[in-house]
N, C-alpha and C positions, 0 to 999 in steps of 0.2 A: 548417452547423454542425459540423467536425469536429476531434478531437483528437489529439494525438502525441501517446504515451509513451514513456519511452523507459530504457530498461535493458540487464537483461538474464534470461532464461528459464534454468530450468535443468531439469535430468533430477531430480524427484523417487523416492527410494526411501525405500521401507517395510514396515518387516516387517508381515508381518497381521494385523486386527484389534491388540489389543493387547499382542503379542509384543515381550519388549525384544530386540537387537538380537545379543542372545549365545543369544537363545532361538530367535532364526530361520535358519532355511531355508531359506524362496523369499523375494522381495521383490518389490510392486505398483509398477509403474516409469508413473509422469507426471510430465508439464509444471505448472512453476509457476516463475514470479518476481512477486518486488511492482506491476513495469510495466504486465507483461504480461498479472497478473490482474487489472490498471482495465482492460484493452485489452479484455480478455472480458465484460464486467461493462457497461461502456460500451456493446461491440457487440451485445450479449441487449436490451439496452432502445432501444436501435434506432440510434444511437449510430451515428458513420463515424468508426471508433476508427484508427486507427494502431500497431503498435507498430515500433520502432523500434531497432538490433541491430543485432549480427555474431554473424555462424556458422559454423560450420567449414561446407563442401562438401559433406558424408559427409554417410549415411545417417541418425544423427541428430540431426548440424543438422534435417537434412532431415526430418523425424516430431516437433520444438518446430516447421518453420516449418507440417506442413499440421495441427497439431496449432491451431494459433491458426486458420488459415484456415477449419477444420472449424467454429469457430462463430463464425466473420462482422467476424475481422477483416483486415486492409490489411493485407497482409506487404510490399508491393511495394519499400518503404522499405529495407526488411531487410538490412543488403550480407552478400555471403560471404565468408570465407575463417577463416585460424586454425585450430589442431589442433584445439579438445578443445570438447564444453559444459560449459559447471560442473556438478556433482551435488552432491546434497545424502540427508543419509544421517534419518528422520524416525522416533524412536521417541515413540505417540500418552502421553500421562503416563492416567493415571484414579487416580481416587482423592485421596489426598498425592501418588502420586506425577509428578512435574509429566515435563510431555512435555521430548524432549532431540535435538538441532539435530546434527550433526557436513559439517560442510562436508569440499568437495573438489574447490572452485573455482580453484584457483590454477592461471597462467594458459590461464584459459578467454579464448576468442577477442576478447567485449568487454574484458575486462582489459588486452589483447593492441593494442587496436585503437589507433590514434593521429586526432590532430584531420582530418590529410587524408582515411579514413574516409568524413564526414558533410556531408555541400552544407547546411545548414544551410538555407541560401534557397530552397534545392530542395524539403526535406525543411516548412518551414513553408508554402511555395506556399498560399493558401487554409484558412491553419490558422486557427484561432479563439482554441485554448486548448493551453499544455503540459506536462503533469506527468511528475514527477520525481520519483525517496524518495530520502531519504542511505546507502540501499545500495549504488548503483551507484559513487558518488565514494567510497567505502569499497575498491569493486575494486584499485585499485589511482592511479598518482598519475595515468595519462597517463587515467582513465577521470575523475581528477576535474578534468579540463583539458580534459575533450569535455563534461563540464560544464555546465563555466562558458561556456566557450562557445557549447553553445543556448541558456543563459540569455538569455545577450545576446544575439545575433539572435532569440529568439522578444521579448526587452522592444522590441526595436528595429523590433521588427513593428505592435506593440504586442498580441501574446497576452498570452490571460489565462498568467502562470507559475501553477501549484501543485509545492509537494510535499511529502510525508509522510518524514518525520524520521527514522523506521524505525531509528535505533540500532541496529548489534548491535555488541556488546562482542568478536567473535570473530574482525572485520571490521577494526580497528582500536579504537586510544584514545580514551578520552574528548578527550586535548587535540589530538591531532590532527584528530576528529570537528566541535570546538567551531571550531579555528584555518579547515578547510576546509569545514564547510557556512557559518559564518561568511559568509563572500563569499558565499555563495550565496545566500543568504538575502538577498541584498540585490536579487536583482531577481526575490525572489513576491510575491506576491501574496497567495494562501491560502495560508494556512501547515495542517499540517495534523503532528497529533503525537496521542503514547501518555501517557497519567500518569505515565508514568518520562523523557519523548524530552527532555525540557527540563532535566530538573534534570542526565543523565548527560551530557548533549553543554554546553549553554550557563552550570550550576551554580544556573540558577534551579527553587527547589524550594517545593512548596506546602505554605506552612506549615497542619496541625494535619491532612494526610493520612498515611499511612501503605502502599503500597504493602504490605508484602509480607502485611502484617492485616486488607487490604483494608478498610480507612477514605477513602475522601474524604469532601472539604472540599470543597465550593464556592465557597464565598468565599479558599480561598487556590489555586484553582485561574485563579479573574478575576485574582485578582495573576499570575501567573505567564501567563495573556493578553493582559492589561497590559504588561509586561515585553517579551512579542517582540516584541510588535505597535510601539512605542517605540523597543528595540534598531534595528528594524532598515525600520520605517518598511511593515512591514502594510495588508494594507484589510482582513484577516478572520483570526480563530485562530479552528483548529475543535480540544479535544481532548478524543478518549475517554476516558469516568474507567470501566474493571473493577473492578470489583473482588470479586477471584480468594477462593472456598470453598473450591474446591478447582478440579484439574485438570478433572472436568467439568462441574463448574457453579459458572458464575460470578453479579454483577449486569450486565447493558452496559448504559451508557446515551453521553453527547456535551453539551461543554456547545460552544456560538458567538461567540464577540465579534468584532463587526462595525468596534472601532471608537468605537462609541458607545454600544453595546445586549449584551447578555450576552441568551442564547437558552442554553434546558435544556431534551431530549429529557426525556423518559419513559422512564421501568428497566426492560430487562428478562430477566427471572428465564429464564436460556439454559444449558440443558441439551446438551453442551458434543459434540459427534458429531465434528468437528474444526477445533480456531480456526485451520489458516492458511490466513490471508487475509482475517484478521476484519479486521483496519486498512486491505485495502487497495477490500475491499467498501463501506468510511466511504466513501474515497475519492472509489470510481466513483458510490456516491449522493447525495454531495454534490455534486460536476462538474458529473454529471446533472441534480442541481436547482435546480445557478444555471444551465445554462444552459436548462434551459426558465421560468424568471425567478418561479422559486415564492418568496415571504417567508421572511423570514429564518427563520423560525418548523417553517414546511412542511419547506420543507428542509436540515433538523437531522432530523425528524422525518423524514421522507425517507431519507438517512443511513441513522441507528444502526435504522431496521426491515429495511433491504435487507442492513446488518451482522450482523443480527441472526437473520437467518432464514441469513449463508453457515454462521454455526456448527452449524446442521445435516446440513451438504451435506459429501459425504468430498470428498478433493483439493485444493484450492491453486483454484478457477477457483468463481464461483459463477453458478448454473444457475438465475434469477430471474426473472418478468416484472414492469413495471414496474406492471401490473395483482396481481399479489402481495404488491410492498411495498406498492403502496399504499391493501391493504384489511388489510393489518399494521398501518401508519401510523395506518391510521384505529381501532384496536382491535378486528379480528375474529383473536380472537387464539389462542382452543381449539383452536385442531389439527383441526377434524374433520373427520373427509371429506369432501369435496368431488365428489357426484355432480349 
């Protein structure tokens, strides 16, 4: 079982602790990005995971490659070229002050890549699953065209295709996102979204929910999943449900719709260390559980537990084992010291 993920890996620069940008004298440098985060999680779970992107040949690009290799991700399919690695700055929120992200990723190597850079027949050889997010086609028209070519090739080869909608208002408009993502989701089997994505991108709103106040209606999100499935012919629709109490404390759960049945996970009260990558860790957990043939309820519980644990880990990547996730999913949530 081999999984290919495709997207952008960026250099993440964050002030130490909870300092604001205007306070910062030093920044902690790490790497991360939606599809790269999924690949790292899957590799940690023992899955053969490869990340595909384009990175410059200079040392910063090599640093990103090295970081992925360190955690067992196959980097042999990464194309080298272009001028720069995208950067994002993260200011971690606290209490009632939200986190803030500033992007510096225009004209990055992947954003300026061309369709001819990627031989999808070769890339998908021996592959079972293909995953991308809505962040990648938002980078440029070129990136959107590459995503479409990848989806078409994946479907022609019988791969399962998953997509996390991951709408980013700082990257494109709702109108452009709806147009592009609508075309891509026609090739998707498993669609992953958060509690806001369907409304932002497709105008599909959950009745009885208010994400600002943290009010989540299960019945409303059932209708969202039904509409997404009907509109795009999905096999499964998964929606993470975040009830925001503050920047530090959230309730966290998810829903899975299989086209005939609805499944809801248990809800976790999460005290957040770092929430970046939370959705990606959910996606990786769902992919892993699906590849293992877990029953739908168990697969959902595994994905939510993996994501719950990610909120306790600094950085974009989720450094947890299958055993740790299974223990939490089975109810061991005490956080007691393991000796």
